[in-house]
N, C-alpha and C positions, 0 to 999 in steps of 0.2 A: 364212401371211402374208395380211393383209387388203389390200384395195385402198385407195388414198388417198381419204379422204373429200372430197367436193366442198364447198368452202367457199362457203356462201351469201353471206358478207360477210367478205372477207379483213381489212378494217380492224377489224371487230368482233373477229375472232379475234386479231389482233395486240394489240388493247387488252386482251383477256382474258388472253392469255399474259403480257403486260407486268405486269398487275396481280398475277397469281399469282407471277411471279418476284420482284416487288417485296415481296410479303408474306414470301416465304422469306428474302430478303436482309435485310429489316428485323428478322426474328426473330433473326438472328445478332448484331445490334448493340443492339437496343432493350432486350432483357431484361437485359443486363449492368448498365445504369444502375439498374434497378429492384431488383436482387438484394439490396442492403442492407435495403430495406423488406420483402422476402420473408423474410429471415433474422430480422428483428425480429418478424415475424408468426408464422412457422412454426418457427423455430429451425433446427437441423441444420447448424450451421457446419462441422463436420468433413467433411460430404459435399457441401459447397457446390459444388465444381468439377464434380460429376457432373450438375448441372443443365445444364451446357454439354456435358460429355463424352458424356452419354447421347444428346443431340440429334445431336451430331457422329457418334457411332458408328452410330446408326440411319440417318441420312441417307446416310452414306458407303456402308454396306453395301447400301442399297436402290437406289442409282443404276443399276448394271448390270441389276438385276432389272426395274426399271420400263422401262428402255430396251428390253430384249428383249421385255417384254410389249407395249410399243407396236408392235413389229414383228409380234407374234403375234396379238394380239386387237384391235389398232387404237389409233390415237392418241387418238381421242375418249374411248373407254372408259378408257384408261390415265390420261389427264390428269384426267378427272373423278373417277375413283376415288382418285387420289393427293390431289387437292385436298380431297375429302370427308374422307379420313383426316387430313389436316393440320388441317382445321377442327374435327373431332371432338377431336383432341388439344389444340387451342387452348382449346376450351370446357372440357374436363376439367381442363386446367392451371389455368384461372381458378378452378375449383371446388375445387382441391386443399386438403386439410385438414392435410397433413403434408408434410415434405420428401420422404419416400419416395414418396408419391403424386405429387408434382410431378415427380420424376425419372422415374417410370414414364410419366406422361402426356406429358412432354417427349420421351421415346423414341418414343412413338406418333406425336407430332407430327413427329418427325424422319423416321419411315418414310414419311409422306406428303410431307414436304418434299423427299425424295430424288427424287420424280417431277417436281417442278415445273420445274426448269431443264432437265434432259436431254430430257424429253418436250416441253416448250415449244419448245426449240430444234430438235427434230426436226420439229415442226409447221411452224415457220418455214422449215425446209429443204424441206418439201413444197411450201409455197406460193410460194416465191421461188427463183430461181436466179441464178447469176453475180454481177454487181456489185450487183444490187439486194439479193440475199441478204446480201452482205458489209455493205452499208450498214445494213440493218435489224438485223443482229446486232451491229454496232458500237453502235447505239443501245441495244440491250439491255444491253451491258456498262456503259453509263452508269447503268443502274438500280442496280447494285451500288454505284457511287460515291455516288449520291444517298442510298442507304440508309445508307452508312457515315457520311455527313455528318449526316443528320437523325436516324438511329436513336438515338444516345445522348441527344440533346437531347429527342426526343419521349418516350423512356422515362422520363426524369427528370420531365418536365412531367406525364405521366399518373400516375406514382407519387406525386408531390407533390400534384397537384390532385384526383385521383380516388382511385385505389387501385391497388396493383400488379396486382391481378386484371384490371384493364382493359387492361393491356399484352397480355394474351392474348385477352380478349373482343373487343377492337377488330378482331381479324382476321376475326371471323365475318361481320359485314355486308359488308365489302369482299370477302371470299372468296366469299360467295354471289353478289355481283354479277359477279365474275370467272367463276364457274361458269356463271351464266346467259348471259354473253356468249359463252363457249366452246360451250355447248350449242346456242345459237341460231346462232352463226356457222359452226360446223362441221356439214356435212351428215351425215346418218345413214350409218353404215357397214354393209356387208353382214356378216352373222354369220360368225364364223370357220369356215373349211372343215374337213373332217375331218383335214387334214394340219397344221392350226395347233395343234400340241401345245405344252405348257408343260413345260419341263425342271425338274420339281419336285426331283429328286435333286440336280441341279446347283445349284439355288437354295439348298437346305438346306445342302449341304456348303460352298458359297461363303460363305453368311451366317455359319456357325459358324466357318470358318477366318479370315475377315476380322475378325470380332468378337474372336476370341482374340488375333489379332495386334495390333489396335488397343488392346485392354484392356492387353496387356503394355506397349505403348508409353506409354499414358497413365500407368499406375502406375509404370513404370520411370523415366519422365521426372520424375514428381513426387518420387520417392524418391531419385533420384540414384544408385541402385545397380541393376545389371542381373544380379547374381549370386544374388538371392533365389530359393529353390526354386520358389515359385509362378510367378514370371516365366519361369523356364526351362521350367517345365511348359507354360505358355501358348504360348511360342514354339515348343516342340517339337510341340504339338498343331496349331498353325497351319501348320507346315511339312508335317506328315503330311496334313492336310486339303487343302493346296494340291496335293500330289501326287495325292491321290484325285480332286480336282476336275478336273485335267488329264485323267486317265484317263476320267472320266465324260463330259467334253466331247468327247473324241475318238470316243466311241461313240454319243453322243446324236443322235436324229433332228432335234431342234430345240434345239441347245445354247444355254445362256444367253449365253456369249461365244463366237461362232464362231472357232475357232482360225485360220481363214483370214484373219481381220481382222488378227491380229498379224503375219502374213506380208506384209501390204501395207506398202511402205516409208513411205508418207505417214502411215498410221494409227499405225505403230510410232513414227515420229518425233514425232507429236503426243502420244502417251502419254508418251514419255521426256522430252521438253521440258517437258511439263506437270508431270510428277513432280518433276524436279530443280529447276525454277524455283520451284515451290510450296514445296518443302522449304526452299529458301534464303529466299524472300521472306516467307512467312507465319510461318516459324520465327523470323526476325529481328524481324518487326513486333511480335511478342508482347513483345519485350524493349526496343524503342526507347523507348516511354513510360517504362519502368522506369529506363532510363539517364538520361533527361531529368529525371525527378523525384528519383531517389535520388543521382545523381552530379552532374548539372549544376545542381540546385537549382530546377528549374521546378515550377510548380504543375500539378495534373492538367488544368486548363483550358488552360494554356499548352502542355502536351504534346499535347493534342488538336488545338490549332490548328497545331502543327508538322506533323501528319499530313495536314492539309488539302491542301497542295501535292501530296502523294503521290496522293491520290484524284483531284485535278484532272488531274494528269499522266496517270494511268491512263485516265480518262474521255476526255480529248481525243485521246490517242494510240490508243485503241481505235477511234475513228471514223476517224482519219487512217490508221492501219495497215490497216483493212479496205478502204479505198479504194486504198491504195498497192499492195496485192498484185496488182491487175489490171494495173498498169503495170510493176512491178519483179519480180514473182514472190514466192513465199512465202519462199524461202531468204534473199534479201537483207533483207527486212523483219524476219524472225525473228532473223537474225544481228545486225542493228542493235539490236534489242531486248535480246538477251542481252548484247551488249557494254555497253549502258547499265546493265543490271542488275549486271554485274560491276564496272563503274566505281563504281556506288553503294556496293557492298560494300567496295571499296578505300577509299572516302571514310569509310565507317563505322569501319573499323579505325584511322583517325587521330583518332577522338574522344577527348577527355579532359575533365577537370573544367572547363576554360576554354571549353568549347563554348558558342557563342551560339545562340539560337533561330533566327536568320537562316541561319546555316550549316547547322544541322540541317534546316531547311525546304528549303534548296537540295538537300541530299543526298537527302532523301526524295523530292523532285520528280524527280530523276534516276532513282530506283528506279521511280517511278510511270510514267515514260516507257517504261522497259524492259518492265514488265509489260503495258502497253497495246499495245505493238508485238508481243507474243508471243501473248497468250491468244486474242483474236478471230481473227487470221489462222490460227492452227493449228486452231481449231475449224472454220473454213471449209474449210481444206485437208483435214481428215479427212472432212468430209461430202462433199467433191467427189471423194473417192477410192473411194466405195462406191456400190452401187446402192440404190434406195429400200428394198428388203427388208432391208438391213443398216444403214439410216440411224439408226434408234433405237439399235441396239447400238453403233455407232461413236461417236455423240454421247455416250452414257452412259459408254462406256469412256474417252473423253477427259475428261469431267467427273470420273469416278471417280479417274483418275490424279492429277488436281489436288487433289481432296479428300484422297486418301490421302497425297499429298506434304505437304500442310499439316499433317496429323495427325502424320506421321513427323517433320517438321521441328521442330514445337513440342516434341515429346517428346525428340528427340535433342539439340537445342540446350539444352533445359532440363536434361538430364543433364550436358551440358558445363558449364553455369553452376553447377549444384549441386556438381559435383566440384571445380571450381576455387575456388569460394567456401569450401567446407569446408577445403580444403587451405590457403588463405591465412589463414583465421581460426585454424586450428590453429597456424600459424607465429607469428601475432601474439600469440595467447594465451600462448605459451611465453615470450615476452619482455616482455609488458606488466605493469604494476603490478597489484596485487590488485584495486583498484577497477575498473579498465578491463577486467580479465580476466573479471569477472562479467558485464559488458555484452556482451563478445564471446561468452561461452558462451550467453547468452540468445538472441543473434541466430543463433548456429550451430544452436540448436534450433528457432528460428522466424524465418527470414530476413525475413519480411514486416514485422517490427518496424521495419526500417530505412526502409521506405517510409511507414508510417503515422505521422501526426503525434503520436499518443500515445507510440509507441515512441521517436521522435526526441527528444521532450521528456524521456523518462526516461533516455536514454543519456548525456547530457552531451556537451559540445563536443569534448573530446579523443577520447573513444571514438567519437563520430560521425565524426570525421575519419579515424580508422583504418578504420572500417567502410565509409565511402565509397570509400576506396582499395581495400579488399578486393572490393567489389562492382564497381568499375571494372575490376579485374583479371579478375574472373569474366566480365563482359560483353565484354571484349576477346576472350576465348576464343570467345564466342558469335559475334562478328562475323567473326573469322578463320575459324572453321568454316563460317560462311555464305558467305564468299568462296570457300572450296574447293568448296562446293556450286554456287555460281554459275559457277565454272569448268567443272564437270561439265555444267551446263546449257548453257553456251556450246559445249562440245564436242558435245553432243547435237544442237545446231542444225545442224551440218554433215551430219547424217543426213537433213535435209529435202531432197528431190529438187530439183535445179536446173531452171530453165525457167519460162516464164510460166504463170500460172494457167490460161489458156485452152489452151495446148499440153498441159499435164499432164492437163487434163480430157479433151481430145480423144484422148490416147494411153492413157487408162485401160484397163487390162486387163479382160477379162470377169470377172464376179463369180466368186469362188472358191466351191467347195462349202462348205456350212455345217457339214460334219463336221470 
């Protein structure tokens, strides 16, 4: 373990971390708007989704690795190495000459992006403590909200006004400035001592196992079937590698994820609440715009505006929740957030074709309030439950559980939607006239025809009405499943230890061995 670097300028460090986190957040939203231009330039529509999935897989797998490296070789080295990898991936993505190259370079970019949030939040945890740490991290949560609002618009402006390649190039100058701020603001660290070992075996097995699991989820969710031999093989390999990983970690001198962390009640609660709430929220958010456009008849722009209250509720309540934990304790604030999230899903299950944008915005705002009251307080709680030598691992474990929850949620709810949609379309096709039956068969083979304007124009009014009903039925299943996940998240909130944040910090047990 390295000693904490002396910050020459805490404000410069905060600015550098915020800029780095903002770049990672923007990359998740900005690229989506530019992708039609990318496909027009490079082709590769059949592997379109892997531009996003590759980035998600790489960043999710890398998070715990970077967090542990921050504990072992130092925060400054870890964050600068991760930022450098992210910028290299950005530059190469802009230079890509084929969709295969773009997917590979996006994965490289994701490996670097996996360091920016967990290591950045670890640095903030080093610099600040108590209520000030809570306030600063509440502000960082707002960075994601701003990126969610500006990212799609900025991506469209850059793609239309310059080129889709500049969506990636623009990261480089701002990333260099962020790196310069961090390098100057953070003092030099002593070189790692002889005991600062890196768990290479644990890293390799963890990366392979997590990748196999997420690959199975991505492909299973897209195909709607989990019985394909290749998916079962991936899931079996993931389970075997997980068992091997636990054995390796129990014997490693410097494990990637110290098993003692999972035994801490607060860290365990942070991981579980992050996992279940992310499964529910991010899984459902992927399908809210689809419901608004394909069932309620909104345009893409109108659907985007409906999500604005969600982002604002998240941003405001992140700051408010971070301040409330000092007065009310973690459990009260997190329970309130989970109750709001569960209420939002109860409202989602009542949606139908008569849904208005105002009602949808109201329900989305309730969900945003819930997420804001959960994410930042639980990150602060996990950081307060460990020593500095475990701060990076605990922060990365919390971030990883949320990222994994989002990936699992999108895939699982996608499988629910595909299963229900195919079932309803089969029932309709059996009873429909021949002309409508052809349209139903076309959508069964390619459901995105229902959302695209070209497909809607080709289907005809009567077939379109049937199809909207089928999609509403499928998405109802998504929201009901999301409600079940939200209830699990609410139950997990009761695992959060009771008491004030100050009392819990004072009563923190000594650090557990890292074996």
